[in-house]
C-alpha positions in Angstrom: 7.1 2.6 13.2 3.4 2.3 13.9 3.0 -0.3 11.2 5.9 -2.3 12.6 4.7 -2.1 16.1 1.2 -3.2 15.1 2.6 -6.1 13.1 4.4 -7.3 16.1 1.4 -6.9 18.4 -1.0 -8.5 16.0 1.3 -11.1 14.6 -0.5 -13.9 12.9 -4.0 -12.3 13.2 -3.8 -9.2 11.0 -1.5 -8.2 8.2 -0.1 -4.7 8.8 1.0 -2.7 5.7 1.9 0.9 5.1 0.6 1.7 1.6 1.8 4.5 -0.7 -0.9 5.3 -3.2 1.5 6.5 -5.9 1.2 9.6 -8.0 -2.6 10.2 -8.4 -4.4 12.4 -10.9 -6.1 14.6 -8.3 -6.2 18.4 -7.9 -3.4 18.0 -5.4 -1.4 15.5 -7.6 1.6 16.4 -9.7 1.2 17.3 -13.3 2.9 14.1 -14.4 0.6 11.8 -12.4 -0.9 9.0 -14.4 -3.0 6.9 -12.0 -6.6 7.8 -11.3 -7.9 7.5 -7.8 -10.3 4.8 -9.1 -7.4 2.7 -10.4 -5.5 3.1 -7.2 -8.6 1.9 -5.3 -8.8 -1.1 -7.5 -5.2 -1.9 -7.0 -5.7 -1.6 -3.2 -8.7 -3.9 -3.3 -6.7 -6.5 -5.3 -3.9 -6.2 -2.7 -6.3 -6.7 0.1 -7.7 -9.8 -1.6 -4.2 -11.3 -2.1 -3.2 -14.3 0.1 0.2 -12.7 0.8 0.9 -13.2 4.6 3.9 -10.9 4.7 3.6 -8.4 7.6 4.8 -5.7 8.0 5.3 -4.3 4.5 5.7 -0.9 2.9 4.0 -1.1 -0.5 3.5 1.2 -3.4 0.3 0.8 -5.4 2.4 1.7 -8.5 3.8 -1.8 -8.3 7.3 -3.1 -8.1 9.2 -4.4 -5.0 8.3 -3.3 -1.5 9.6 0.2 -0.6 12.5 0.5 1.8 11.7 1.5 5.3 
């Protein structure tokens, strides 16, 4: 709800997204994780550089369609 509230308050000035990093290969990650933190950071940077104006969004860095709220 914070993402949605911020998107409403900052409409047209800032994109507000909730971002799920996906399953990362960290000491706290699951055994079947396949994405390194460095790859997730690159994906996040690419997302931030995108011209997509959609706000609010709930996004997974693993790709695919937006996640359901």
